GUDREN-639338 format. One record per residue: residue in three letters; residue number from 1; y, x, z of N, C-alpha, C in turn. Coordinates in steps of 0.05 Angstrom, whole numbers, plus 5000, padded with zeros to 4 digits. Each point is the difference from the previous one (the first is absolute). Last residue first. Example, Ala and Ser with C-alpha at 12.3 -4.5 7.8 and 13.67 -1.06 7.14 Angstrom:
residues 2
- aa_i_nyy_nxx_nzz_cayy_caxx_cazz_cyy_cxx_czz
- Ser_2_4955_5257_5142_5024_5016_5001_5022_4985_5014
- Ala_1_4885_5006_4999_5024_4982_5000_5024_5018_5000
//
This chain:
residues 333
- aa_i_nyy_nxx_nzz_cayy_caxx_cazz_cyy_cxx_czz
- Unk_333_5091_4831_4681_5011_4978_4980_5022_4990_5020
- Unk_332_4916_5084_4992_5026_4987_5017_5011_4981_4980
- Unk_331_4891_5041_5003_5028_4996_4987_5022_4990_5019
- Unk_330_4893_5051_4981_5018_4990_5022_5025_4997_4981
- Unk_329_4889_5014_4985_5025_4996_4985_5018_4982_5020
- Unk_328_4901_5065_5003_5019_4982_5014_5028_4995_4979
- Unk_327_4884_5039_5023_5025_4999_4978_5018_4979_5014
- Unk_326_4912_5064_5039_5022_4978_5000_5019_5001_4982
- Unk_325_4892_5034_5031_5025_5007_4982_5014_4976_5000
- Unk_324_4929_5048_5077_5011_4977_4983_5020_5012_4979
- Unk_323_4923_5024_5095_5014_5010_4971_5005_4975_4983
- Unk_322_4973_5030_5108_5007_4976_4982_5013_5012_4975
- Unk_321_4921_5036_5080_5022_5003_4986_5013_4975_4981
- Unk_320_4939_4992_5091_4998_5005_4973_5026_5005_4985
- Unk_319_4993_5011_5107_5001_4975_4980_4994_5013_4975
- Unk_318_5022_5051_5084_4978_4984_5004_4991_4975_4982
- Unk_317_5094_5046_4989_4978_5013_5024_4979_4977_5007
- Unk_316_5058_4998_4908_5001_4998_5030_4976_5003_5013
- Unk_315_5054_5011_4895_4981_5010_5018_5005_4993_5033
- Unk_314_5033_4977_4886_5004_4998_5030_4972_5006_5016
- Unk_313_5052_5011_4901_4972_5004_5009_5013_5002_5029
- Unk_312_5039_4964_4899_5003_5000_5024_4973_5007_5017
- Unk_311_5061_4999_4898_4975_5001_5009_5000_5006_5032
- Unk_310_5075_4948_4930_4989_5019_5018_4971_5001_5004
- Unk_309_5097_4966_4941_4970_4999_4997_4991_5022_5019
- Unk_308_5093_4932_4976_4987_5023_5014_4973_4999_4998
- Unk_307_5104_4959_4959_4966_5001_4994_4989_5026_5016
- Unk_306_5104_4940_5001_4986_5026_5004_4968_4993_5000
- Unk_305_5110_4961_4992_4974_4995_4989_4986_5026_5001
- Unk_304_5094_4995_5022_4985_4974_5010_4976_4996_4990
- Unk_303_5054_5074_4965_4997_5001_5033_4990_4979_5015
- Unk_302_4954_5016_4909_5028_5002_5006_5003_5003_5035
- Unk_301_4916_5021_4957_5014_4985_4981_5031_4998_4996
- Unk_300_4930_5070_5046_5021_4981_5006_5011_4988_4976
- Unk_299_4903_5041_5040_5018_4993_4975_5024_4986_5004
- Unk_298_4923_5065_5062_5020_4978_4999_5016_5003_4973
- Unk_297_4900_5034_5044_5021_5007_4980_5019_4974_5000
- Unk_296_4922_5056_5069_5008_4977_4985_5020_5011_4982
- Unk_295_4927_5019_5090_5009_5011_4974_5011_4978_4984
- Unk_294_4970_5017_5109_5015_4988_4982_5004_5010_4974
- Unk_293_4945_5001_5100_5008_5018_4980_5005_4981_4977
- Unk_292_4986_4998_5112_5000_4982_4979_5012_5020_4976
- Unk_291_4953_4996_5109_5014_5011_4981_5002_4986_4979
- Unk_290_4972_4994_5110_5002_4988_4976_5015_5016_4983
- Unk_289_4955_4987_5108_5014_5015_4979_4993_4990_4973
- Unk_288_5001_4929_5085_4981_5019_4980_5019_5019_4982
- Unk_287_5001_4932_5099_5014_5011_4976_4981_5020_4984
- Unk_286_5010_4923_5087_4981_5013_4984_5012_5011_4974
- Unk_285_5055_4989_5099_4991_4985_4976_4979_5017_4979
- Unk_284_5043_5027_5081_5010_4972_5004_4992_4985_4979
- Unk_283_4988_5099_5008_4987_4985_5024_5004_4976_5004
- Unk_282_5000_5089_4924_5009_4974_5006_4984_4986_5026
- Unk_281_4989_5094_4959_4998_4991_5028_5013_4973_5000
- Unk_280_5028_5044_4919_4990_5015_5017_4999_4987_5035
- Unk_279_5008_4979_4882_5003_4989_5026_4984_5017_5016
- Unk_278_5046_5007_4896_4983_5008_5022_5002_4991_5025
- Unk_277_5019_4984_4882_5009_4992_5030_4977_5007_5018
- Unk_276_5046_5013_4893_4982_5013_5019_5005_4984_5031
- Unk_275_5021_5001_4877_5006_4988_5029_4979_5011_5022
- Unk_274_5045_5022_4892_4974_5005_5019_5013_4991_5034
- Unk_273_5025_4991_4877_5006_4996_5033_4977_5001_5014
- Unk_272_5041_5014_4888_4982_5006_5022_5011_4992_5029
- Unk_271_5029_4984_4885_5008_5011_5024_4973_4997_5018
- Unk_270_5054_4989_4898_4977_5006_5015_5004_5008_5026
- Unk_269_5068_4945_4927_4998_5022_5027_4974_4996_5008
- Unk_268_5069_4967_4908_4969_5005_5012_5002_5024_5023
- Unk_267_5076_4965_4944_4991_4979_5015_4970_5003_5012
- Unk_266_5052_5071_4951_5018_4984_5012_4990_4974_5017
- Unk_265_4935_5084_4991_5010_4987_4980_5028_4983_5015
- Unk_264_4949_5049_5051_4989_5015_4975_5019_4990_4980
- Unk_263_5008_5003_5110_5005_4985_4975_4999_5016_4973
- Unk_262_4949_5000_5104_5018_5018_4981_5004_4986_4974
- Unk_261_4974_4988_5116_5000_4991_4975_5014_5021_4981
- Unk_260_4959_4991_5110_5007_5018_4978_4993_4983_4972
- Unk_259_4989_4988_5117_5004_4992_4975_5010_5013_4976
- Unk_258_4950_4997_5108_5014_5016_4981_4998_4987_4973
- Unk_257_4984_4977_5118_4991_4996_4968_5020_5015_4984
- Unk_256_4960_4974_5113_5023_5012_4977_4991_4997_4970
- Unk_255_4978_4987_5121_4998_4985_4974_5023_5013_4981
- Unk_254_4950_5014_5106_5017_5010_4978_4990_4987_4973
- Unk_253_4993_4983_5115_4993_4992_4974_5022_5017_4981
- Unk_252_4961_5001_5114_5018_5007_4976_4986_4994_4972
- Unk_251_5004_4983_5120_4985_4998_4974_5018_5004_4975
- Unk_250_4994_5009_5122_5015_5006_4973_4982_5000_4973
- Unk_249_4965_4946_5093_5019_5027_4998_5013_5001_4968
- Unk_248_4946_4932_5065_4983_5016_4973_5014_5026_4998
- Unk_247_5028_4927_5057_4973_5008_5010_4984_5019_4984
- Unk_246_5086_4954_4953_4993_4996_5028_4969_5006_5002
- Unk_245_5058_5041_4925_4986_4979_5005_4993_5002_5029
- Unk_244_5069_5044_4925_4992_5004_5030_4988_4973_5006
- Unk_243_5020_5048_4901_4992_4975_5013_4994_5007_5030
- Unk_242_5047_5040_4900_4989_5008_5029_5002_4974_5020
- Unk_241_5003_5029_4886_4999_4982_5019_4992_5011_5030
- Unk_240_5041_5033_4896_4985_5009_5024_5003_4980_5019
- Unk_239_5017_5007_4889_5008_4985_5025_4979_5009_5019
- Unk_238_5040_5040_4897_4980_5000_5021_5009_4982_5026
- Unk_237_5021_5020_4883_5006_4989_5027_4974_4998_5017
- Unk_236_5044_5026_4893_4981_5002_5019_5009_4991_5028
- Unk_235_5021_5005_4885_5006_4981_5023_4975_5006_5022
- Unk_234_5048_5028_4887_4983_5009_5024_5006_4985_5027
- Unk_233_5013_5011_4883_5003_4977_5025_4980_5015_5022
- Unk_232_5050_5039_4900_4976_5003_5025_5013_4978_5016
- Unk_231_5053_4999_4923_4973_5002_4992_4981_5002_5020
- Unk_230_5089_4982_5015_4998_4990_4976_4975_5001_4988
- Unk_229_5005_5000_5103_5018_5011_4981_4991_4987_4974
- Unk_228_4986_4986_5108_4992_4989_4976_5022_5006_4979
- Unk_227_4965_5022_5103_5016_5012_4976_4986_4987_4976
- Unk_226_4991_5002_5117_4998_4987_4979_5018_5006_4978
- Unk_225_4950_5010_5104_5016_5016_4983_4998_4985_4972
- Unk_224_4984_4985_5118_4995_4996_4972_5020_5016_4981
- Unk_223_4953_4980_5110_5017_5014_4981_4995_4997_4971
- Unk_222_4986_4949_5110_4998_5004_4970_5015_5018_4985
- Unk_221_4952_4962_5105_5021_5016_4985_4995_5006_4969
- Unk_220_4980_4927_5091_4991_5008_4971_5025_5021_4992
- Unk_219_4954_4948_5093_5024_5015_4990_4987_5011_4974
- Unk_218_4972_4924_5086_5000_5015_4972_5020_5012_4993
- Unk_217_4940_4962_5091_5027_5007_4994_4996_5017_4970
- Unk_216_4939_4921_5047_5000_5020_4985_5032_5010_4994
- Unk_215_4918_4935_5064_5028_5007_4995_5004_5022_4981
- Unk_214_4910_4943_4993_5014_5015_5017_5030_5002_4997
- Unk_213_4941_4950_4950_4989_4994_5022_5010_5022_5025
- Unk_212_5031_4956_4902_5004_5024_5014_4989_4991_5030
- Unk_211_4979_4954_4897_5009_4998_5026_4997_5022_5017
- Unk_210_5020_4990_4889_4978_5001_5019_5014_5000_5025
- Unk_209_5047_4995_4916_4973_4987_4998_4981_4999_5017
- Unk_208_5091_5038_5007_4984_5015_4977_4971_4986_4996
- Unk_207_5033_4968_5091_5021_5015_4980_4985_5017_4980
- Unk_206_4999_4932_5099_4985_5004_4969_5018_5012_4980
- Unk_205_4989_5007_5115_5018_4994_4975_4982_4999_4979
- Unk_204_4970_5021_5087_5001_4974_4996_5014_4993_4973
- Unk_203_5033_5078_5056_4975_4993_5001_4994_4972_4994
- Unk_202_5086_5052_4958_4987_4991_5026_4973_4991_4999
- Unk_201_5067_5078_4947_4984_4973_4995_4984_4991_5027
- Unk_200_5089_5059_4971_4979_4996_5020_4992_4974_4988
- Unk_199_5059_5080_4950_4995_4973_5006_4976_5004_5023
- Unk_198_5068_5064_4924_4991_4993_5024_4994_4972_5008
- Unk_197_5021_5078_4912_4994_4974_5010_4986_4993_5027
- Unk_196_5059_5073_4923_4986_4998_5025_4995_4974_5011
- Unk_195_5023_5066_4910_5006_4978_5012_4979_5003_5025
- Unk_194_5044_5056_4902_4984_4998_5024_5003_4974_5015
- Unk_193_5027_5050_4891_4999_4985_5021_4982_5000_5026
- Unk_192_5047_5029_4890_4981_5012_5022_5007_4987_5028
- Unk_191_5014_4995_4885_5001_4983_5027_4986_5013_5018
- Unk_190_5035_5014_4887_4988_5006_5025_5008_4989_5027
- Unk_189_5042_5000_4905_4976_4989_5001_4980_5004_5021
- Unk_188_5091_5033_4996_5002_4975_4991_4975_4982_4999
- Unk_187_5010_5083_5072_5002_4998_4969_5003_4971_4992
- Unk_186_4988_5022_5088_5008_5026_4995_5013_5001_4968
- Unk_185_4989_4917_5073_4994_5010_4976_5011_5026_4989
- Unk_184_4966_4948_5098_5022_5014_4987_4988_5007_4972
- Unk_183_4974_4935_5099_4996_5014_4977_5023_5011_4985
- Unk_182_4954_4943_5092_5019_5014_4988_4997_5017_4976
- Unk_181_4968_4917_5090_4997_5020_4974_5020_5013_4990
- Unk_180_4957_4939_5088_5023_5013_4994_4990_5017_4975
- Unk_179_4968_4909_5067_4996_5018_4973_5025_5020_4996
- Unk_178_4949_4927_5079_5024_5017_4992_4993_5020_4978
- Unk_177_4964_4904_5061_4990_5023_4980_5028_5015_4993
- Unk_176_4987_4936_5096_5002_5006_4971_4996_5024_4982
- Unk_175_4971_4937_5099_5004_5023_4982_5010_4998_4972
- Unk_174_4972_4934_5067_5025_5001_5006_5008_5028_4984
- Unk_173_4921_4933_4961_5006_5012_5028_5031_5010_5000
- Unk_172_4964_4952_4925_4981_4991_5019_5005_5015_5027
- Unk_171_5070_4959_4929_4990_5026_5009_4975_4992_5020
- Unk_170_5043_4936_4914_4994_5004_5033_4987_5028_5000
- Unk_169_5024_4966_4913_5017_4981_5019_4997_5006_5031
- Unk_168_4953_5046_4924_5031_5000_4994_5013_4980_5020
- Unk_167_4912_5049_5037_5010_4987_4975_5027_4997_4993
- Unk_166_4929_5068_5061_5016_4980_5003_5004_4989_4972
- Unk_165_4947_5075_5020_4987_4979_5017_5018_4972_5003
- Unk_164_5047_5096_4979_4975_4993_4991_4984_4981_5016
- Unk_163_5103_5002_5017_4980_5021_4993_4976_4983_4988
- Unk_162_5110_4978_4988_4977_4989_5014_4973_5023_4998
- Unk_161_5095_5049_4989_4986_4975_4985_4977_4993_5020
- Unk_160_5088_5073_4971_4988_4989_5021_4984_4975_5000
- Unk_159_5043_5091_4940_4991_4973_5001_4984_4994_5025
- Unk_158_5060_5077_4934_4996_4993_5032_4991_4973_4997
- Unk_157_5012_5079_4916_4994_4971_5010_4995_4999_5030
- Unk_156_5050_5063_4909_4987_4997_5029_4996_4973_5001
- Unk_155_5034_5080_4923_4995_4973_5006_4986_5003_5026
- Unk_154_5058_5068_4925_4987_4995_5024_4998_4973_5009
- Unk_153_5031_5070_4922_4993_4968_4997_4985_4990_5026
- Unk_152_5051_5085_4983_4966_4995_4996_4986_4972_5002
- Unk_151_5102_5019_5007_4989_5011_4973_4965_5002_5001
- Unk_150_5045_4924_5061_5010_5028_4992_4984_5011_4979
- Unk_149_4959_4911_5026_5022_5010_5011_5003_5030_5000
- Unk_148_4936_4916_4974_5016_5020_4980_5024_5012_5011
- Unk_147_4963_4926_5058_4986_5008_4978_5022_5015_4981
- Unk_146_4973_4952_5108_5022_5012_4983_4986_5011_4977
- Unk_145_4985_4920_5085_4991_5019_4980_5018_5013_4987
- Unk_144_4963_4937_5093_5020_5010_4985_4990_5020_4980
- Unk_143_4960_4904_5055_5004_5034_4995_5028_5004_4989
- Unk_142_4919_4918_5041_5029_5008_4992_5000_5028_4996
- Unk_141_4913_4929_4989_5018_5009_5023_5028_5008_4988
- Unk_140_4889_4991_4969_5023_4983_5004_5015_5002_5025
- Unk_139_4928_5055_4923_5011_5002_5027_5025_4974_5001
- Unk_138_4905_5042_4935_5022_4984_5005_5010_5006_5031
- Unk_137_4926_5048_4968_5013_4994_4975_5025_4984_5004
- Unk_136_4942_5073_5054_5013_4973_5008_5019_4993_4976
- Unk_135_4912_5066_4993_5025_4996_4999_5010_4975_5011
- Unk_134_4907_5018_5004_5013_5028_5012_5033_4993_4996
- Unk_133_4915_4949_4972_5014_4992_5024_5009_5020_5013
- Unk_132_4967_4996_4904_4981_5010_5024_5012_4999_5030
- Unk_131_5045_4989_4912_4978_4978_4999_4983_5003_5024
- Unk_130_5068_5063_4974_5018_4969_5000_4975_4979_5005
- Unk_129_4974_5095_4982_5018_4993_5027_5014_4977_5008
- Unk_128_4957_5025_4911_4984_4989_5025_5010_4993_5025
- Unk_127_5059_5002_4909_4981_5017_5010_4987_4987_5023
- Unk_126_5036_4932_4927_5015_5020_5019_4978_5022_5011
- Unk_125_4994_4957_4901_5003_4990_5023_5008_5024_5016
- Unk_124_4997_5012_4905_4996_4974_5004_5004_4986_5029
- Unk_123_5064_5085_4975_4964_4992_4999_4997_4972_4997
- Unk_122_5089_5034_5011_4986_5020_4979_4977_4993_4994
- Unk_121_5070_4924_5026_4978_5015_5013_4992_5022_4979
- Unk_120_5059_4923_4982_5014_5027_5005_4976_5016_5013
- Unk_119_4976_4918_4969_5008_5009_4976_5014_5028_5008
- Unk_118_4965_4937_5062_4981_5019_4993_5011_5016_4973
- Unk_117_5051_4948_5089_4997_4997_4965_4983_5024_4995
- Unk_116_5029_4982_5086_4975_4994_4996_4995_4997_4968
- Unk_115_5070_5071_5044_4989_4973_5013_4978_4993_4983
- Unk_114_5036_5099_5024_4987_4984_4980_4998_4973_5013
- Unk_113_5042_5071_5045_5008_5004_4976_4992_4983_4982
- Unk_112_4974_5014_5092_5029_4999_4996_5013_4995_4980
- Unk_111_4902_5018_5016_5013_4970_5010_5022_4997_5001
- Unk_110_4968_5086_4962_4992_4974_4987_5009_4975_5012
- Unk_109_5028_5080_5042_5011_4993_4975_4988_4977_4988
- Unk_108_4998_4999_5103_4994_5023_4984_5012_4990_4968
- Unk_107_5017_4949_5084_4981_5027_5013_4988_5016_4979
- Unk_106_5065_4913_5018_5006_5024_4980_4984_5025_5009
- Unk_105_4970_4888_4995_5005_5027_5021_5008_5021_4984
- Unk_104_5019_4907_4960_4982_5019_4996_5004_5025_5020
- Unk_103_5039_4903_5027_5003_5021_4985_4973_5016_4990
- Unk_102_5066_4910_5049_4968_5008_5001_5000_5021_4972
- Unk_101_5090_4977_5065_4975_4984_4985_4978_5014_4997
- Unk_100_5103_5041_5003_4984_4981_5021_4983_4987_4980
- Unk_99_5077_5087_4999_4979_4985_4986_4984_4983_5023
- Unk_98_5096_5062_4977_4985_4990_5018_4980_4982_4986
- Unk_97_5052_5089_4956_4999_4973_5006_4981_4994_5027
- Unk_96_5061_5087_4937_4985_4989_5026_4996_4974_5002
- Unk_95_5048_5053_4929_4971_4990_4994_4984_4997_5028
- Unk_94_5102_4981_5005_4990_5020_4979_4967_4991_4994
- Unk_93_5025_4950_5076_5019_5022_4995_4987_5020_4980
- Unk_92_4963_4915_5031_5012_5002_5022_5027_5021_4990
- Unk_91_4931_4921_4958_5016_5029_4992_5020_5005_5022
- Unk_90_4906_4935_5002_5030_5000_5006_5018_5034_4999
- Unk_89_4902_4925_4973_5013_5030_5000_5030_4998_5005
- Unk_88_4897_4944_5006_5033_4992_5002_5007_5028_5003
- Unk_87_4899_4972_4965_5020_5012_5013_5028_4996_4999
- Unk_86_4889_4984_4983_5022_4978_5005_5019_5012_5016
- Unk_85_4895_5021_4948_5025_5005_5014_5021_4981_4998
- Unk_84_4907_4980_4983_4996_5029_5006_5026_5011_5012
- Unk_83_4955_4895_4994_5026_5017_5000_4998_5027_5006
- Unk_82_4926_4933_4953_5007_5016_5026_5024_5011_4993
- Unk_81_4926_4922_4960_5028_5011_5003_5004_5018_5021
- Unk_80_4906_4961_4945_5012_4998_5021_5028_5017_4997
- Unk_79_4910_4944_4942_5026_5017_5004_5016_5001_5025
- Unk_78_4925_4947_4989_4986_5024_4987_5024_5018_4996
- Unk_77_5002_4908_5045_5011_5003_4972_4993_5024_4987
- Unk_76_4977_4988_5090_4989_4976_4989_5012_4998_4968
- Unk_75_4983_5091_5050_5020_4983_4997_4988_4977_4986
- Unk_74_4953_5083_5022_5001_4975_5023_5018_4984_4994
- Unk_73_4985_5070_4938_4973_4982_5002_5005_4981_5023
- Unk_72_5080_5044_4940_4984_5001_5029_4982_4979_4995
- Unk_71_5080_5053_4931_4970_4988_5005_4989_4997_5030
- Unk_70_5110_5019_4980_4971_5008_4996_4978_4986_5002
- Unk_69_5116_5015_4998_4977_4983_4996_4977_5012_4990
- Unk_68_5096_5031_5054_4975_5007_4987_4986_4973_5000
- Unk_67_5108_5031_5021_4984_4982_5005_4971_5005_4983
- Unk_66_5104_5043_5033_4977_5009_4981_4973_4980_5013
- Unk_65_5119_5019_5011_4975_4984_5005_4979_5004_4988
- Unk_64_5104_5031_5030_4978_5009_4982_4978_4983_5012
- Unk_63_5118_5004_5010_4973_4992_5004_4977_5011_4983
- Unk_62_5111_5020_5041_4983_4996_4976_4973_4992_5013
- Unk_61_5109_5021_5027_4974_4987_5008_4987_5000_4974
- Unk_60_5088_5033_5000_4983_5020_5018_4972_4988_5006
- Unk_59_5067_4955_4936_5001_5037_4994_4984_5012_5022
- Unk_58_4965_4906_4984_5029_5009_4998_5000_5032_4997
- Unk_57_4921_4955_4987_5013_4973_5010_5029_5005_5003
- Unk_56_4917_5036_4935_5024_5016_5008_5018_4972_5018
- Unk_55_4888_5015_4973_5023_4982_5000_5022_5014_5014
- Unk_54_4888_5001_4960_5023_5017_5011_5023_4983_4993
- Unk_53_4885_4988_4995_5025_4987_4999_5019_5021_5013
- Unk_52_4897_4985_4949_5019_5021_5018_5026_4987_4998
- Unk_51_4888_4979_4991_5028_4984_4994_5017_5020_5019
- Unk_50_4898_5013_4962_5018_5006_5017_5027_4985_4989
- Unk_49_4887_4998_4994_5025_4993_4981_5024_5004_5022
- Unk_48_4896_5049_4997_5022_4985_5011_5022_4993_4981
- Unk_47_4900_5009_4958_5014_5018_5021_5025_4983_5016
- Unk_46_4907_4970_4941_5026_5001_5000_5011_5019_5025
- Unk_45_4908_5013_4941_5011_4989_5026_5029_4998_4998
- Unk_44_4895_5013_4945_5029_5001_5000_5013_4994_5024
- Unk_43_4904_5050_4985_5017_4977_5011_5027_5001_4988
- Unk_42_4887_5043_5002_5025_5001_4992_5018_4975_5004
- Unk_41_4905_5059_5046_5006_4981_4980_5033_5005_4989
- Unk_40_4939_5058_5051_4993_4978_5011_5009_4971_4989
- Unk_39_5020_5098_4975_4972_4994_4999_4990_4974_5010
- Unk_38_5103_5003_4975_4983_5020_5009_4970_4993_4996
- Unk_37_5111_4973_4972_4975_5000_4995_4983_5024_5016
- Unk_36_5098_4931_4993_4984_5022_5013_4972_5000_4992
- Unk_35_5109_4963_4976_4974_5000_4990_4985_5020_5010
- Unk_34_5102_4946_5021_4982_5019_4994_4972_4991_4994
- Unk_33_5114_4980_5008_4972_4986_4992_4984_5020_4997
- Unk_32_5106_4983_5045_4979_5017_4984_4976_4980_5003
- Unk_31_5115_4989_5015_4973_4992_5006_4981_5023_4982
- Unk_30_5113_4968_5036_4977_5019_4995_4975_4990_5002
- Unk_29_5117_4970_4996_4971_4996_5005_4983_5021_4994
- Unk_28_5111_4968_5032_4982_5013_4983_4972_4997_5006
- Unk_27_5107_4967_5015_4974_4994_5005_4985_5015_4982
- Unk_26_5102_5004_5045_4981_5005_4977_4977_4997_5010
- Unk_25_5106_4982_5025_4974_4993_5010_4983_5006_4971
- Unk_24_5093_5001_4997_4994_5026_5012_4968_4998_5012
- Unk_23_5052_4925_4958_4997_5022_4979_4988_5025_5007
- Unk_22_5031_4929_5063_4977_4996_4985_4988_5017_4981
- Unk_21_5090_4993_5055_4977_5021_5004_4969_4994_4983
- Unk_20_5079_4939_4991_5013_5027_5003_4978_5021_4998
- Unk_19_4975_4910_5008_5011_5004_4969_5008_5032_5005
- Unk_18_4981_4964_5082_4975_5004_4985_5007_5008_4972
- Unk_17_5069_4982_5055_4988_5026_5010_4979_4999_4981
- Unk_16_5042_4917_4983_5014_5028_4991_4985_5021_5007
- Unk_15_4984_4904_5024_4980_5016_4985_5012_5025_4989
- Unk_14_5055_4943_5052_4975_5005_5008_4985_5014_4994
- Unk_13_5072_4972_4953_5007_5019_5023_4977_5009_5013
- Unk_12_4988_4932_4930_5004_5035_4992_5009_5018_5020
- Unk_11_4987_4906_5020_4974_5014_4997_5007_5024_4992
- Unk_10_5076_4953_5012_4990_5007_5024_4968_5014_4997
- Unk_9_5048_4966_4919_5014_5027_5012_4987_5006_5029
- Unk_8_4969_4918_4959_4990_5025_4985_5015_5030_5012
- Unk_7_5024_4917_5038_4973_5005_5012_4993_5025_4982
- Unk_6_5080_4967_4974_5006_5008_5029_4973_5009_5010
- Unk_5_5004_4955_4914_5012_5031_4998_4997_5010_5027
- Unk_4_4979_4911_4998_4983_5016_4991_5007_5029_4995
- Unk_3_5060_4939_5038_4977_5002_5016_4978_5019_4990
- Unk_2_5069_4971_4944_5012_5022_5016_4981_5002_5022
- Unk_1_4980_4934_4938_5001_5024_4986_5006_5021_5019
//
């Protein structure tokens, strides 16, 4: 009997830290289901299923993990998992933190504020700039950040990471990307921010789904303003890309979007969004100018269930216009 009690006590001692901090680990999930109709047909589709984990390890160290499960035609199981974020956070002092891991590159408001749960998106999907090989969506490295500092709620991010063309376990060259961003909040609902991203893409590297046949020095400058009030919602962002391409010279890309919504009832928000992408003499890849007009309405069932209905008009240089109606139900659980 004493042996059993001694073994039980030893197990409790070993498991103690897990019991103490287990209540500080939270697991949440997000998912969406869509329906799209166009002149070519109609389809139901499964969106992303997002597993979102946060944990306080002690009073200074915390962890955030985000894993996405989505349909993949190339997977033998038809569904593939993707680790979108894996962050260890160390609180240095006050609201200043050291961070390490894979993050959403803090280059603008949308990428810095929204994770993959569509229930929080003001529209059904992301603006075009996130799908057209302009924004580096993720970075793996180390950095320092501060949040809500002073009366203007100032925030900043400084992050050094593997560059474009690299992966999460190996950098393909000796260069590192660098991101610097800052914002302030002049009022409770408003945030104004700016950022700078610097990187070098080596010749022969594969990034953004394409092979780079020349070395490219890439710099991205972004500005954003967001104001989500009780009635009016406004969000505008612009990113200008400056590429110095070997043997070709300097090339410029300008990507922007403007979103506006207005709450006409407690749960009903009609909205519009316009995206625009302009390429000026891109020399390292074949790019096309494009734009997108979105007109929709969002019905907030509650803070973890949202229904959206949109009309989308996408225009791409040299291609036929794409018009479709999309409905989406997005939930958190």
